[in-house]
Phi, psi and omega in degrees: 000135177274159182201192185293345179277357180273147179292158178295131178240119182288132176091351180278133177279130179258133177285161175301323180300315180293318179298314180296333183301337179293337177295339183270357180293149176229140179292146178289334181253120182295347178278349180278143176290121184298324180290319177296319179300312181297315178301315181297315179299318179296314179301316183286341187252337190252152168289161184303319182291326176288321178298321178298317176297318179301317180302320177300316178294320182298312179294318180298333179277001179078023181276164187263107178294339183257020178300144183248152174277186182295348179256007179079018181258136175274165177296324178299321176302314182293311183298324182295344179275351184252118182302327182277001184252022182302317181294326178292314179298317180299317179299319180292316181295319179296335179271357176109005178293145179240147173281146178295150177303153180306128182279155177275139179248000000 
């Protein structure tokens, strides 16, 4: 059985079960925000269309789309910096994710 520990394979169809399996991931470091960790792993592993389905499961499970990493950055903040991640950012925004307020430099 394939799962979240498998590398991203382009063109492979992912079942809902496999997409949902990412909800069960736990960070190796207890200091990491579990919701941010799960979102990041899904983003790094899934194609945009699978990630969009995952976001639906994530929100339905009551998870936090605006979870922050140790630097106060949300996944949407990170994804928004990548030109090739427009579809990922759009999926998050449509589900209610917000960008963090402009940071002070």
